[in-house]
N, C-alpha and C positions, 0 to 999 in steps of 0.2 A: 504494500500500500504506500503510495507516495503522498507525502504531506506537503502542503503548500508552505513556502518559506515565510509568508506574511501572517500565518495563523499560529497563535500560541496554543499548545495543548492545554486541556483543562487542568491537569496537575500543575503545570507551570503557572497558570492563572491563580490557583489556590496558594502556591508558594509565594507569588508576588504579593498577594493579599496579606499573607502572614508576615512577610518582610516589612510591609507598610505598617502593620499593627505594631510590630516589634520596635521599629525605628520611632514611631510616634510615642510609644510608651517610654522608650529610653530618652526621648527629648524631655519628658516630664521628670523622670527620676532614674537613678541607677537601679539595676535589678540583679538579683541573685539568679543562678542557673535554674534553681527549682521554681522560682517565680516566672521565669521565661517559659519553662515547661508547662506551668499552669496556664499561662497566657495563650500559648500556642496549642495546648492540649496534646502534648506529645512527650516522649521519653527523652532521656539524656542524650542518646545518639542523634536524635532529630535536632535537638537544641545545638549540639556540636556542629552539625552541618549548616545551620542558619548562622552561627557565629563565624564559621569559615566563609560563608557567602558575604557577610558584611566586611570581613577582612580588616583593613586598616581604619575603617570607620568607627570601630569600637576598641576599647582597651579593657583588659581584665586586671584587676588588682585585688589583693587580699586585704579585707577590712574585718578586724575582729575574728580572725580564722575563718572567714567566709569569703568565697570568691565572688566579687561584684563586677558587673559589666557596666562600663561607663561609655557614653557617646564621646568619641574622640574628635568629632568635627563640630564646627560651629552650627548654630541654629539655621543660618542662611544656607550652609552647605547641606544640612539635613533636609531643609525644605526643597532644595534643588534636587536632591536624590529622590525624595518622595514624588516630586513632579516627573522625574525621569521614569520612575516605576509606573506612574499613572498613564504615561503615554505608550505603554506596552500594547501590542495588538490585542484585539478582542479575542477571547478564547472561544473555541467551538466545543460543543459537548462531546465528551468521550465516555465510553463505557455505558451508554444509555441502553437499558433493556429494550428488546424489540417489542413492537406493538403486536397484538394478536393477529392483525391483518397481515403483517409482514411474516409472521410465523406460518400462517396458512399458505403463503406462496411457496414456502420451502418444500412442502410435500408431506405426505403421511409417514408416520413412523420415525420422524426426525426430531420430534419434540420430546425432551426429557425433563420431567419434573421430579425433583427429589422431595419426598414428603417431609413435612415438619421443617423445611428450610426454604426460605424465599430468596436465597442468593442465586444470582444468575451464574450458571456454569457453562463454559464453552465445551461442547462435545463434538469431537471430530469423528465423522463417519468414514469407515474404510471404503475405498473405491474398488478394492479387489472383489472378485466374485466369490460368493461363499463356497467353501470347499470342505470336504470331509477330512477330519483329523486323521493323520497318518496312523496313529496308534489304534484308533477305532477301526480304520480300514484293515489293519493287520489282524485284529481280533474277529471282526464280523464280515470281512470281505468288502470288495469294492461296491459302491452303490450302483444299483441297476439304473439305467437311463430312464425307464418308464416311471420310476417312483419320484414324485416331485412333492416338495413341501409347500 
């Protein structure tokens, strides 16, 4: 699948939104890593990736044995960075579940629904023709051509 260069994927749009929220909060006050995790609703490894993305725009210092993140740029530079993030291309939806009318076009026997779970699973169908298992053929003989399932 070819993706147009001017379109930002949905995950990137969510990442840009999280960066904007993080920078806006850091403009107000310094944050600890666990406060950043609560703000972005993610774990420590996700926070680490956002701090790497911000790079030289933030500094980390120890205050009372706690690691605090401070904004290392001026307010004007932060506003310019937020404006730059706001001019990112509009995202297109990704991972949207198919509509029932789209599923009907696929054909019978291709819809898989796992009970008690409403998460969409991608199921790939084999394009090879069905064949008898070699071990079953060894035990019971080859399938006769007039028998069809």
